C-alpha positions in Angstrom: 0.1 -0.1 -0.2 1.1 3.4 -0.8 1.6 5.7 1.9 -0.8 9.2 1.0 0.6 12.3 2.6 -1.9 15.4 3.2 -0.5 18.0 0.6 -1.7 20.6 3.0 1.4 19.5 5.9 3.3 19.1 3.0 2.8 22.7 2.3 3.1 23.8 5.2 7.1 23.1 5.8 9.2 26.4 4.5 11.6 24.3 2.7 9.3 22.2 0.7 7.3 25.4 -0.4 10.7 26.4 -1.5 11.5 23.6 -3.2 8.1 23.3 -4.7 8.9 27.2 -6.1 11.8 26.2 -7.7 9.8 23.0 -9.6 7.6 25.8 -11.1 10.4 26.9 -13.4 11.7 23.8 -14.6 12.6 20.4 -14.1 15.5 19.2 -11.8 17.5 16.8 -9.9 17.9 16.4 -6.2 21.1 17.3 -6.4 19.9 21.0 -8.2 17.3 21.2 -5.9 19.4 20.6 -3.2 23.0 23.0 -4.4 19.8 25.9 -3.6 19.7 25.1 0.4 22.6 25.1 2.6 21.0 22.1 4.5 22.4 18.5 3.7 21.2 16.4 0.7 19.9 13.4 2.7 17.6 16.3 4.3 16.3 17.8 0.7 15.3 14.1 -0.7 13.3 13.7 2.5 12.0 16.5 1.6 11.6 15.4 -2.2 10.2 12.1 -0.5 7.8 13.7 1.3 6.3 16.6 -1.8 6.4 12.9 -4.5 4.6 11.3 -1.7 1.7 14.1 -1.6 1.4 14.0 -5.6 2.8 17.3 -5.7 5.9 16.7 -7.9 6.5 13.5 -9.9 10.1 12.1 -10.6 10.8 11.1 -14.0 13.7 8.6 -14.8 15.8 9.1 -18.0 19.0 6.3 -17.8 20.5 6.7 -14.0 19.6 10.6 -13.7 16.1 11.7 -12.0 14.6 15.3 -13.1 11.7 16.7 -10.5 8.6 18.6 -11.8 5.9 19.7 -10.5 2.7 18.2 -11.1 0.5 21.7 -11.3 -3.2 19.6 -11.2 -2.7 18.8 -7.8 -1.4 22.7 -7.1 -4.3 23.9 -8.7 -6.3 21.4 -5.9 -5.0 23.2 -3.3 -6.0 26.8 -5.1 -9.1 26.0 -5.2 -9.8 24.8 -1.6 -8.4 28.2 -0.6 -10.1 30.0 -3.4 -13.2 30.1 -0.7 -11.0 31.8 1.8 -9.4 34.4 -1.3 -13.5 35.4 -1.8 -14.2 35.9 2.4 -11.2 38.2 2.4 -12.1 40.0 -1.1 -15.3 40.5 0.3 -14.2 42.0 3.9 -11.3 44.4 1.7 -13.9 45.2 -0.1 -16.5 46.3 2.7 -13.2 48.1 4.4 -12.8 50.1 1.4 -16.2 51.1 1.9 -16.5 52.1 5.1 -13.3 54.4 4.6 -15.1 55.6 1.5 -17.4 56.9 3.6 -15.6 58.5 6.3 -13.5 60.3 3.7 -16.6 61.8 2.7 -18.0 62.7 6.1 -14.5 64.4 6.6 -14.7 66.8 3.6 
């Protein structure tokens, strides 16, 4: 049985979020990813493993080299969940803008 981790737990870690940002720009090997951090390579490999288990990234093997790339479809799921909160905050900010505009009109 394949272990499935929670993608929200995965993105809670700043190092894993940074790895996702790197992979959003281009596919990279584990070594190339690790070169961007002041952390031991085994630590970065563990982060990569967690992201892979969450299906936020995928591994592609070509010969002896494994490259990792972002799985945009899984990131869209996270974005869809966050969208509900975005709407709530946009509504609240619009309400605040209206209150501030009313206060400004009264001052004039």
